[in-house]
C-alpha positions as CSV (number, residue, x, y, z in Angstrom):
1,M,0.0,0.0,0.0
2,K,3.0,2.3,0.6
3,K,3.9,2.1,-3.0
4,V,0.4,3.1,-4.1
5,V,0.4,6.1,-1.8
6,A,3.9,7.1,-2.9
7,V,2.9,7.1,-6.6
8,A,-0.3,8.9,-6.0
9,V,1.4,11.7,-4.1
10,S,3.6,12.4,-7.1
11,L,0.7,12.8,-9.5
12,V,-0.2,16.0,-11.4
13,V,-3.6,16.7,-9.9
14,V,-5.8,15.4,-12.8
15,L,-8.4,13.1,-14.1
16,S,-12.1,12.7,-14.4
17,G,-14.2,11.5,-13.8
18,A,-19.6,-17.9,-16.3
19,Y,-17.8,-19.4,-17.7
20,A,-21.5,-19.9,-18.4
21,V,-21.6,-16.2,-18.9
22,A,-18.0,-15.4,-18.8
23,D,-16.4,-12.1,-19.5
24,A,-18.6,-11.4,-22.5
25,L,-21.2,-10.2,-20.0
26,D,-19.1,-7.1,-19.9
27,A,-19.4,-6.7,-23.7
28,M,-23.2,-6.9,-23.9
29,P,-24.9,-3.6,-23.3
30,G,-28.4,-3.7,-21.8
31,P,-31.4,-2.1,-23.3
32,L,-31.7,1.6,-23.2
33,T,-34.6,3.0,-21.3
34,M,-35.5,6.5,-20.0
35,R,-32.2,7.8,-18.8
36,P,-31.4,10.8,-16.7
37,V,-29.4,13.7,-18.3
38,I,-25.8,12.6,-18.5
39,P,-23.1,15.2,-17.8
40,D,-20.3,15.3,-20.3
41,P,-17.5,12.9,-19.2
42,Q,-14.7,14.7,-17.5
43,P,-11.9,15.3,-20.0
44,Y,-8.5,13.6,-19.7
45,P,-5.5,15.8,-19.9
46,D,-3.1,15.8,-22.9
47,P,0.0,13.7,-22.1
48,A,2.8,15.7,-20.7
49,P,6.2,14.5,-19.6
50,T,6.4,17.3,-16.9
51,A,3.9,18.9,-14.6
52,T,2.0,21.4,-16.6
53,T,-1.5,22.9,-16.6
54,P,-3.7,19.8,-16.5
55,G,-6.5,19.3,-19.0
56,F,-9.2,19.5,-16.4
57,P,-9.9,21.1,-13.1
58,T,-7.5,20.9,-10.2
59,A,-8.6,18.2,-7.8
60,S,-9.5,19.2,-4.3
61,P,-8.8,17.0,-1.3
62,L,-11.7,14.9,-0.2
63,P,-13.5,17.1,2.4
64,S,-14.2,14.3,4.9
65,G,-10.9,12.7,4.3
66,D,-12.5,9.3,4.9
67,L,-14.6,6.9,2.9
68,Q,-14.1,4.0,5.2
69,P,-17.8,3.7,6.1
70,L,-18.6,3.2,2.4
71,V,-15.9,0.6,2.0
72,D,-17.0,-1.2,5.2
73,G,-20.4,-1.3,3.6
74,L,-19.1,-3.6,0.9
75,A,-18.0,-6.1,3.4
76,A,-21.5,-6.1,5.0
77,S,-23.2,-6.6,1.6
78,P,-24.6,-10.1,1.1
79,E,-24.7,-9.5,-2.7
80,L,-20.9,-9.5,-2.8
81,G,-20.4,-12.8,-1.1
82,T,-17.6,-13.7,1.4
83,A,-14.4,-12.5,-0.4
84,V,-14.4,-8.8,-0.9
85,S,-11.5,-6.3,-1.1
86,A,-11.3,-2.7,-1.9
87,L,-9.0,0.3,-1.9
88,V,-9.7,4.0,-2.4
89,I,-7.0,6.7,-2.7
90,D,-7.4,10.5,-2.7
91,V,-5.2,11.7,-5.5
92,A,-4.8,15.3,-4.1
93,T,-3.3,14.0,-0.9
94,G,-2.1,10.5,-1.7
95,D,-4.0,9.3,1.4
96,V,-5.8,6.0,1.6
97,V,-9.3,7.0,2.4
98,G,-10.9,3.6,2.4
99,A,-9.4,0.1,2.6
100,L,-10.7,-3.4,3.0
101,R,-8.2,-6.3,2.7
102,P,-6.3,-4.3,0.0
103,G,-3.5,-6.9,-0.2
104,A,-5.8,-9.9,-0.6
105,L,-5.2,-11.9,-3.8
106,Q,-8.4,-12.5,-5.6
107,A,-9.7,-13.3,-9.1
108,P,-10.1,-9.9,-11.0
109,A,-12.0,-11.1,-14.1
110,S,-11.5,-8.5,-16.8
111,S,-9.9,-6.0,-14.5
112,V,-6.7,-8.0,-15.4
113,K,-6.9,-6.2,-18.7
114,L,-5.5,-3.2,-16.8
115,L,-2.3,-5.2,-16.4
116,T,-2.2,-6.1,-20.0
117,A,-2.9,-2.6,-21.2
118,A,-0.2,-1.0,-19.0
119,A,2.4,-3.6,-20.1
120,A,1.5,-3.0,-23.8
121,L,1.7,0.7,-23.6
122,S,4.9,0.6,-21.6
123,E,6.8,-2.1,-23.6
124,L,5.4,-1.5,-27.1
125,G,4.8,2.2,-26.8
126,P,1.5,4.1,-27.6
127,D,2.6,5.1,-31.1
128,R,3.8,1.8,-32.4
129,T,1.8,0.2,-35.2
130,L,1.5,-3.4,-36.3
131,T,2.4,-4.3,-39.9
132,T,0.6,-6.9,-42.1
133,V,2.6,-7.7,-45.2
134,A,2.2,-9.6,-48.4
135,T,5.2,-11.4,-49.8
136,W,6.0,-12.9,-53.3
137,D,8.7,-15.5,-54.0
138,G,8.1,-15.7,-57.7
139,T,5.6,-18.5,-57.6
140,G,3.2,-17.7,-54.8
141,L,1.9,-15.0,-52.4
142,T,1.9,-15.1,-48.6
143,L,-0.2,-12.9,-46.3
144,V,1.9,-12.5,-43.1
145,G,0.2,-11.7,-39.8
146,G,1.9,-9.0,-37.7
147,G,-0.5,-9.1,-34.7
148,D,-3.3,-6.8,-36.1
149,L,-6.6,-8.6,-35.4
150,L,-8.7,-5.6,-36.6
151,L,-8.1,-5.8,-40.3
152,G,-10.9,-4.7,-42.6
153,V,-11.9,-4.4,-46.2
154,G,-12.9,-1.3,-48.2
155,E,-11.9,2.2,-47.1
156,P,-9.6,2.4,-44.1
157,Q,-11.4,3.5,-41.0
158,P,-10.3,6.3,-38.7
159,G,-10.4,4.2,-35.5
160,A,-8.6,1.0,-34.7
161,V,-11.2,-1.4,-36.3
162,G,-10.6,-1.6,-40.0
163,H,-7.8,0.9,-39.9
164,A,-5.6,-1.4,-42.0
165,S,-7.5,-2.4,-45.2
166,L,-6.9,-5.6,-47.1
167,T,-8.4,-3.8,-50.1
168,N,-5.5,-1.4,-50.0
169,L,-3.0,-4.2,-49.6
170,A,-4.5,-6.1,-52.5
171,A,-4.1,-2.9,-54.7
172,Q,-0.4,-2.7,-53.8
173,V,0.1,-6.4,-54.5
174,A,-1.8,-6.3,-57.8
175,A,0.3,-3.3,-59.0
176,A,3.6,-5.2,-58.1
177,L,2.5,-8.4,-59.8
178,R,1.2,-6.8,-62.9
179,A,4.6,-5.1,-63.3
180,E,6.0,-8.6,-63.5
181,G,3.4,-9.7,-66.0
182,V,1.7,-11.9,-63.3
183,D,-2.1,-12.1,-63.2
184,S,-2.7,-15.2,-61.0
185,A,-1.0,-16.9,-58.0
186,P,-1.6,-19.2,-55.1
187,L,-2.0,-17.7,-51.7
188,A,-1.0,-18.9,-48.2
189,V,-1.4,-17.2,-44.8
190,D,1.5,-17.1,-42.3
191,E,0.5,-16.9,-38.6
192,S,3.9,-18.1,-37.3
193,L,4.4,-14.9,-35.2
194,F,2.4,-16.5,-32.4
195,S,3.2,-19.9,-31.0
196,G,1.8,-22.5,-28.7
197,P,-1.8,-23.4,-28.1
198,R,-4.5,-21.1,-29.5
199,A,-6.2,-21.0,-26.1
200,S,-5.0,-20.7,-22.5
201,P,-4.9,-24.1,-20.7
202,D,-7.1,-22.6,-18.0
203,W,-10.0,-22.0,-20.3
204,L,-13.0,-24.3,-20.5
205,P,-14.4,-25.1,-24.0
206,T,-17.3,-22.6,-23.5
207,V,-14.8,-19.8,-23.4
208,G,-14.6,-20.1,-27.1
209,L,-17.9,-18.2,-27.2
210,Y,-16.0,-15.1,-26.0
211,V,-12.5,-15.2,-27.6
212,M,-11.2,-16.2,-31.0
213,P,-8.7,-19.0,-31.5
214,M,-5.5,-17.0,-31.2
215,S,-3.7,-15.9,-34.3
216,P,-1.7,-12.8,-35.3
217,L,-3.9,-12.4,-38.3
218,A,-7.7,-11.7,-38.2
219,I,-10.5,-9.5,-39.4
220,G,-12.7,-7.8,-36.9
221,A,-11.1,-9.4,-33.8
222,G,-11.8,-12.8,-35.3
223,M,-15.3,-12.2,-36.4
224,S,-15.0,-11.7,-40.2
225,D,-18.8,-11.9,-40.5
226,G,-19.3,-9.6,-37.6
227,E,-21.4,-12.2,-35.7
228,R,-19.4,-15.2,-34.6
229,Y,-15.8,-16.2,-34.2
230,D,-14.1,-17.8,-37.2
231,A,-13.0,-21.3,-36.7
232,D,-9.7,-20.3,-38.3
233,P,-9.3,-16.5,-38.2
234,A,-6.1,-16.4,-40.3
235,L,-7.7,-18.5,-43.1
236,A,-10.8,-16.3,-43.0
237,A,-8.6,-13.3,-43.4
238,G,-6.8,-15.0,-46.2
239,E,-10.0,-15.8,-48.0
240,A,-11.1,-12.2,-47.7
241,F,-7.8,-11.1,-49.1
242,A,-8.2,-13.5,-52.0
243,R,-11.5,-11.9,-52.9
244,E,-9.9,-8.4,-52.8
245,L,-7.0,-9.6,-55.0
246,G,-9.5,-10.9,-57.5
247,A,-11.3,-7.6,-57.6
248,A,-7.9,-6.0,-58.2
249,G,-7.2,-8.2,-61.1
250,I,-5.1,-11.0,-59.5
251,A,-6.8,-14.4,-59.5
252,V,-5.9,-16.6,-56.6
253,T,-5.5,-20.2,-57.8
254,G,-6.6,-23.1,-55.7
255,T,-7.6,-22.7,-52.1
256,V,-6.0,-20.5,-49.4
257,V,-3.7,-22.6,-47.2
258,T,-1.7,-22.1,-44.1
259,G,2.1,-21.8,-44.5
260,T,5.1,-19.6,-43.9
261,S,6.6,-16.9,-46.1
262,P,9.5,-18.5,-47.9
263,Q,13.0,-17.3,-47.1
264,G,14.1,-14.6,-49.6
265,A,10.5,-13.7,-50.5
266,T,10.0,-10.0,-51.5
267,T,7.5,-7.8,-49.7
268,V,5.0,-6.5,-52.3
269,G,2.6,-4.7,-50.0
270,A,2.2,-3.6,-46.4
271,I,-0.5,-2.0,-44.3
272,E,-0.3,-0.5,-40.8
273,S,-2.7,-0.8,-37.9
274,A,-3.8,2.1,-35.8
275,P,-1.4,3.0,-33.0
276,I,-1.2,0.7,-30.0
277,S,-2.9,3.4,-27.9
278,D,-6.0,3.0,-30.1
279,V,-5.8,-0.8,-29.9
280,V,-5.7,-0.5,-26.1
281,A,-8.8,1.7,-26.2
282,A,-10.5,-0.9,-28.5
283,T,-9.6,-3.5,-25.9
284,L,-10.6,-1.7,-22.7
285,K,-13.8,0.0,-23.7
286,P,-15.7,-3.1,-24.8
287,S,-13.5,-5.5,-22.8
288,E,-12.4,-7.3,-26.0
289,N,-10.8,-10.6,-25.0
290,S,-9.1,-11.5,-28.2
291,L,-7.3,-8.1,-28.5
292,A,-6.1,-8.4,-24.9
293,E,-4.6,-11.9,-25.6
294,A,-2.9,-10.5,-28.7
295,L,-1.4,-7.6,-26.8
296,G,0.0,-9.9,-24.2
297,R,1.7,-12.0,-26.9
298,L,3.1,-8.9,-28.6
299,V,4.6,-7.8,-25.2
300,A,6.1,-11.2,-24.9
301,L,7.7,-11.1,-28.3
302,S,9.0,-7.6,-27.7
303,R,10.7,-8.8,-24.5
304,G,12.3,-11.8,-26.2
305,L,9.8,-14.4,-25.0
306,P,7.7,-16.8,-27.1
307,G,4.5,-15.3,-28.5
308,S,2.4,-17.8,-26.6
309,A,-0.2,-17.7,-23.8
310,E,2.5,-18.6,-21.3
311,G,5.0,-16.1,-22.7
312,A,2.3,-13.4,-22.5
313,T,1.6,-13.9,-18.8
314,Q,5.3,-14.0,-17.9
315,A,6.0,-10.8,-19.9
316,I,3.1,-8.8,-18.4
317,L,4.3,-9.4,-14.9
318,A,7.9,-8.8,-15.8
319,E,7.0,-5.5,-17.5
320,L,5.0,-4.3,-14.5
321,A,7.8,-5.2,-12.2
322,E,10.2,-3.1,-14.3
323,L,7.8,-0.2,-13.9
324,G,8.3,-0.4,-10.1
325,L,5.0,-2.1,-9.3
326,D,4.9,-4.7,-6.6
327,T,3.9,-8.0,-8.3
328,E,5.1,-10.3,-5.6
329,G,2.6,-13.1,-5.1
330,M,0.5,-12.2,-8.1
331,V,-0.6,-15.0,-10.4
332,V,-1.6,-14.1,-13.9
333,R,-3.0,-17.0,-16.0
334,D,-4.1,-15.1,-19.1
335,A,-4.1,-11.6,-20.6
336,S,-7.9,-11.2,-20.8
337,G,-9.3,-12.2,-17.5
338,L,-11.2,-15.3,-18.7
339,S,-9.3,-17.5,-16.4
340,P,-10.7,-17.9,-12.8
341,N,-7.3,-18.8,-11.5
342,T,-5.6,-15.3,-11.8
343,R,-5.0,-13.7,-8.5
344,V,-4.2,-10.0,-8.0
345,S,-4.8,-7.4,-5.4
346,T,-6.6,-4.0,-5.3
347,E,-3.2,-2.6,-4.3
348,L,-1.8,-3.6,-7.7
349,L,-4.8,-2.4,-9.7
350,T,-4.8,1.0,-8.0
351,S,-1.0,1.2,-8.4
352,I,-1.3,0.7,-12.1
353,I,-4.0,3.4,-12.4
354,A,-1.9,5.8,-10.3
355,L,1.2,5.1,-12.4
356,S,-0.7,5.8,-15.6
357,M,-1.6,9.3,-14.2
358,D,2.0,10.0,-13.3
359,P,3.6,12.6,-15.7
360,E,6.9,10.7,-15.4
361,H,5.2,7.8,-17.3
362,P,3.7,9.5,-20.3
363,R,3.6,6.3,-22.3
364,L,0.9,5.0,-19.9
365,E,-1.2,8.2,-20.3
366,G,-3.8,6.6,-22.6
367,L,-4.8,3.9,-20.2
368,V,-7.3,5.8,-18.1
369,R,-8.5,7.7,-21.2
370,S,-9.5,4.3,-22.7
371,L,-11.7,3.2,-19.8
372,P,-15.4,3.0,-20.1
373,V,-17.3,6.0,-18.8
374,A,-20.2,5.5,-16.4
375,Y,-23.6,5.4,-18.1
376,L,-22.1,6.6,-21.3
377,D,-20.0,4.1,-23.2
378,G,-18.3,0.7,-23.3
379,T,-19.1,-1.9,-20.7
380,L,-20.4,0.9,-18.4
381,E,-22.9,2.2,-21.0
382,D,-25.9,1.2,-19.0
383,R,-24.4,1.0,-15.5
384,A,-23.8,3.4,-12.6
385,A,-26.4,6.0,-13.5
386,G,-25.7,7.8,-10.2
387,A,-22.1,8.4,-11.3
388,A,-22.9,9.2,-15.0
389,G,-19.9,10.9,-16.7
390,M,-18.0,11.0,-13.4
391,V,-16.4,7.6,-13.3
392,R,-14.0,5.9,-15.7
393,A,-13.5,2.2,-14.8
394,K,-12.6,-1.3,-16.0
395,T,-15.3,-3.8,-15.4
396,G,-14.9,-7.5,-14.8
397,T,-17.4,-10.4,-14.7
398,L,-17.1,-14.1,-14.4
399,A,-19.6,-16.6,-13.1
400,R,-18.9,-15.8,-9.5
401,V,-16.7,-12.7,-9.8
402,V,-17.3,-9.0,-10.3
403,S,-14.8,-6.2,-10.2
404,L,-14.6,-2.5,-10.9
405,S,-11.4,-0.5,-10.9
406,G,-10.8,3.1,-12.1
407,V,-11.1,6.8,-11.3
408,A,-13.9,8.9,-9.9
409,Q,-14.4,12.6,-9.6
410,T,-16.6,13.5,-6.7
411,D,-19.2,16.3,-6.6
412,T,-16.8,18.2,-4.4
413,G,-14.0,18.1,-7.0
414,A,-11.9,15.4,-5.4
415,V,-10.4,12.8,-7.6
416,L,-10.2,9.2,-6.3
417,I,-8.5,6.1,-7.6
418,F,-10.5,3.0,-6.6
419,S,-10.6,-0.8,-7.0
420,A,-13.1,-3.3,-5.6
421,L,-13.1,-7.1,-6.1
422,A,-15.7,-9.7,-5.1
423,S,-14.7,-13.2,-6.0
424,E,-17.0,-15.6,-4.2
425,L,-20.4,-14.5,-5.2
426,P,-23.6,-16.4,-4.4
427,E,-24.7,-18.7,-7.2
428,G,-26.4,-16.6,-9.8
429,G,-25.5,-13.5,-8.0
430,V,-23.7,-11.5,-10.8
431,P,-26.5,-9.0,-11.5
432,A,-27.0,-8.1,-7.9
433,A,-23.2,-7.9,-7.2
434,R,-22.6,-5.6,-10.2
435,A,-25.5,-3.3,-9.1
436,R,-23.9,-3.2,-5.6
437,L,-20.5,-2.0,-7.0
438,D,-22.3,0.5,-9.2
439,R,-24.0,1.9,-6.1
440,F,-20.6,2.0,-4.4
441,V,-19.0,4.2,-7.0
442,S,-22.1,6.4,-7.2
443,D,-21.9,6.9,-3.5
444,I,-18.3,7.8,-3.8
445,V,-19.2,10.5,-6.4
446,T,-22.1,12.0,-4.4
447,G,-20.6,11.5,-0.9
448,V,-23.5,9.5,0.3
449,T,-22.7,7.5,3.4
450,P,-24.5,4.4,4.8
């Protein structure tokens, strides 16, 4: 906890504010009904390597200086079960203003994506892009995956999804091959960048409903039809590329196969993803599991580890430790939070958020900006109406786990970092538990006490 407080004190005063169901619960917005007027979400400051005028109002210390009664109320809530932990920090003072077993190791569900996002922003950098290339060896074409799972067709899109267009890649390839007098060729897809099993060994078969078979090459995060995961995302991307090649005047002969780009092959086209910061936002806002798993593997490769599920979890913890975060005792079993066997603490989760707000770590600045905003977007679109626009937080849900970790701006102008985990819910108790955490953050914002 001392590490959390030390980091928080150094901040620029900123920020706004089951497996049968599995983590996809976070990605399914509820029906819209009559909603109260939602204030504009508090802005996030532009990244700055030094302490300069922040991008939104200066935070005030919490008037009461103590939210312990609200935190104690979580422990007394039957909706949250028997294993609850929480931590709340006042950014202006660095004080812990509410704590409940903050060092306890519990399953975080999708809140583990905070670890993955921080590691990716730190190791890869927010401005890095991912390259998908096409190679030609004189007899055949190969589409080589570079970790971009958000490929699209047609006009490139401004956001992360569809930013890199296979249509544009096909046009480049067609021009290069026509220059050599070639109008047809076989096509293979190369997904050798990632290794090991396509799924975490911790995942049950039903998890396949919520994450694609892992590959460094995919359209629409593995849903090329926009509705269901492809059985083979790389082949699906290759088949889409073949159609685009045909439209550009290069006929693909035979069927698309899996292979590797031959040694000495020439690059005849390349497309770039959106920056990693945008990919992180596309991961955190909707709690996208496939993107989180890909980011973890990319961190592993950048650190010289295998691009596998195991390499990803090792790399994430190693990167966080290098950032000065206390990861001792933490167990990370995947990059997305689908595993029920991951164990982290609210101390670690709040430390990550605090570090991302520290001007000495500008590479992490996009993390909080990418979190869902209460009652406005992402996995909080229809949640926490009482804190509408005033809370940015990562949600987490498994069959018997709920979590919520982020930043809140109170009605008095205080800015608080918080994390709450409940990992032994009553059977079927997810909706009630989520509602209880929503009430908790709403009470933080409004200053309501039990």
